[in-house]
N, C-alpha and C positions, 0 to 999 in steps of 0.2 A: 385744387385739381390739375393735371398736368393739360397743356394745352397741344391736342391730336393735331398733328399733321397729318394731311391728305398728300403729302410728297410722294412718300415711298411706294413703288408699286406693289401688289399683290406678287406673292412668289409665282402665281399661275402666269403671270404676263412676262416672267422674265425667259428669256432666250439666250443661252450663252453663246451661241454664235453669233451675236449682234445684229440679227435680223429683226428683232423687235424695234431697236433703232429706229432702221431705215424704215420700216414700215411706219412706225408712229410718225416719223416727218412727213412721209409722203400722203399720208393721211390729211396733215395740216396743211402741207402744200397745196393738195388738190381742193381743198375746202376754200381754198384761196387765202389763207392765215400763214402768218409768217414763222417761220421758225427757225431755230438755230442747232447745229449739232455741234458737241464740243467734244475734243476729242483730245487724250492723254499722250501728250507728244515728248515728253523728258521727264526723266525721274532722278533726284539728286539724293540721293540715300536710298529709303526703303517705302514699299508702297503694296498697299493692299490688292492691286489692280496692276495687270501688265500694259506695257505701252501699245497705244491703239484703243485701249478701252474707251469706250463711248458713252455719252449721253445724248439725245435729242428734248430740245426744251420749247413748248408752244408758248404763246403770248400770253396767256393765263396762270403758268406757273406751273402746270403740270409737266411731266417727265415722263420719258424711260431710259431705262439703263442705269449704269452706276459707274462713277468713276472713283469713290473711295467707299469708306463701310459707313458713311452718314457724318464723317467728319465736315465735306464741303459743299455736298448737295445742295443745301438751302443758299450758300454765298454764290454758289454757279447760276442755279435758277435766277438770281439777281442779275449775276453778269450778263446772262444771255438776254433777258428781258431789255437791259440798257443797250447791248450790240443792236438789238431788233428798232428799239427808238433811233440810235444812230444811223442803222443802215449799214452799219461798219462792223465785219469783225475784227479779230484781233487775235495776240498771245498774252495771257495773262501766268503770271507766276504768283501760287500759292504754297504759303510754308515758308522755309526756310528761304531768307533773301528776298521774300515779298513786301512790297509796301504797304500789304494788306495788314497790320499790326493785331488786328482781331481776329482773323481767321488762320489759326495755325493746327499743324497735324502733330497730333499727339506723339508719334515716332520719331519728330524732328527732321523731318525730311522736307523737302520742296519740289514743286511739281507744276509743269508750265502745260498749259491748259491751251488748244487752240479754237476757237471760235468763229464757224464755220455758218456765216447769216445768210439765211434762204437758200439752200442747197437745190439746183432745178430739179423738178419733179421726172422729168423724163430719166434725166440720172437714176434718180432713186427709185423710180419705178422699173428700167433696168437692172438694177442689182437685184432688189427683191425677185424680180423675174428669175434671175439666175439660181438664187439660194432657192426658191422654191422649186425648181425643176435638180435640184441639189447638184449645182453646180459653182464652184469656188469664183470669187468673180473680186478683181482690185479696183480700188478707188482711192483716187488723190484730192485730197481738204486742201484748200487754202481758206482765207480770211473769208473770200465771199464767192465760190464756187466750190462744185465738187464734181470731177469726171471721172469716167472709167478707163482704166488704165491697163498696161500690161505689167506686172511684178510680181515677185516672186515671195517677196515678205514686207512684211510689215516696218516702216521705218521712217526716219525724219528726214526730209528730202533738203529743207532750208530752215530758215527761221522762221517762217509764216507757210509752211506745207509739210505737208504729212501723207505716206501711202499707206492705205489699210487694205490686208488682205481677209478677207471676209471666206470661212472653210461653211460649208453646210453643215447643219447641227449633227450631233450625234444621234443618232436612230438606233434602238437597242430591240431587235427581233428575239424576242423570248418563246418559246415553246415549252409547254407543261400540262397539267391537268389540276392544279389545286390552289392553295391559299398563297404557295412562295409566289406564282405567278400573279396574282390579283395584288399581292403586297408590293411586288418589283415594280409594277406598271403604275400604281401611285406614288413610290417614293421617286420614280423616274421621270413621271410628268410634272410632280410638283417641282423637282429640280429644273424643269425647264427642256428636258429631252423627251425628243420624239420616240412613241413607242406603237411595235407592231406585236398586236399580241398572235400566238399560234396554240391553238388546242382542240382536242376533238371534244372537248364541253363547251356547249355554246350558252349553256348557264355561266361557266367562269368568263368566258369570252365576254358577255354582257356586263359580270362585275368589273373588268379592266378599266372600263372607259378609256381604250388605247384609240390614237389615230388610225390605226389601221387592224383589222382582225382579220384571221382565216382561220375557218372550221376545217378541221383535218375529218375526213370521212372515210378516206380507205387506204391504206400504205401503199398500195398500188397507183392510185391516183392521187397524186400529191399537187396540191396548188402552187403555183409559180410565185415563190417569194423574193420580191426585190431587194438586192443588196449591192452595196457601193463601197466604197473604201471609207466611208464614214459611219459604216453598220457593225455592230456585234449581235452575233449569234449566240444566244444564249440556250442551253437546254436543262431544264428542270424537271425532267422525268425520273420517275423513281424505278420504271422499267424499260427495257432498252427497245421496245418493239419502235415505237415512232422515230426514237432517236436515230435507229439504225437506217429507218428510211428518208430520214430527212438529213443526215450528217453529208452524205455524198454532194449533196447541190450546194451544201454551205461551205464547204471544201473547196468546189469549185468556183466560189464565186470571190468577189474581191475583199469582202470582207475584214477588217483590221483585226477582228478577235473573234475567236472560236472557243467558246467553253462549255463544261457541262459539269452539274454536280454529283456526289457520289465520293466514295472512300477511295484510297488509292488502290485498292484492291479491285474496286469496281471501276475503276479508270481501266487498270490494264488489260480486265477483261473486256472492256467497252473497245480499248486498241485492238487488241487481239480478235474482235468479232468483226471489226471494220477491216483489217487486213483480209479477213477471207473474204470482203467482199471486192477483193484486188485493187484495194486504195494503198498507193506508195509510203515509204516511210514518211517521203519528205512532206506529203500530204498530211498523214498522222499526227507529224510533230505540231501541227498548228493548232490541233486542239489542247486548252489548258483544263487540267484536271487533276485533283478537285478544285474549283473555282471558288473565288470569295478570301478575303483577308482575314475571316475569322474563321479558325480551322476546327473543322467537327461539330457545328453548331447545329441543333437540332429544332431551335424556335424559328418559326416562318419569319416574323419580323428580322429578325437579327439577321437569318440567311438572305433575303431581300436587300438589306441596308450592304451585307458583306459582299455581295454578287454586285451591287451598282460600284461600291468602290472598287471592286478590282478591275472594271470595266475600264471606271476613270484613269484608274494607275496606268490603265495600257493604251489608252486613249492618246496618238499622237501627232493630234493637231494643236495643243494647249486651246487656251480660252483667254481671252482678253477680258 
């Protein structure tokens, strides 16, 4: 029988923005317990994670986040706990060029990891508050401290310091009435993304289990649906009544992506109908259609996966 390891968090706990790492470390520090934030600061070769990828490790070995695809996590936890015992962080090389000959990366690469011991709760809290308010935030990490700073990109500043930019998490605002909306909500949430469900059908909204729900009651009295540069608007309707009512507000927003299902003919008719609502060509060009990476699929599950893949392909902010 294989020895089951409790170290890998459930997918539902994963936040691609990195906020889960900060919140995990904050909870430990507020409880009076030590914690270590581990940051990927150098890649020599290939890596499954980008520079700035992070983990937070608790005294008892629990952790949040991911730096490899399971190759290093156990060794990272051990080193983080040793750093807590020493009360001193540092930079450790794993893989190619590492003194740890028993810890190798299958790809033959090497990575440098910065271990930050006991980041201050105040800095962690301020970063979490910014992300919860959907504002980007930058933090500088050193061996024994973390401070918020003014920076525009994640980068290594010195041998023992790294600046990490946190973007608000991807938020998908999807409107529809059928199984496609429910399945897209479930898949997106399982992948760690925020989901806003919009529908005239209250039963469908209840099945979505979304963080935000908006019940459409009348096309002449629409709810105000918040959007920002980290929001994607997706229309899953098979008729255009609600779509035409909701599209102008979506186009007036700063959403990074707006798309709708349907055939090429349906999309052409959609654009003509919206042009009749006095929307200019520049605005209408923002609408992607037909959306999805799998062309002409009629299966709700495949459509949901296809739509999410299309949104992620358009996501401009990257992910650690």
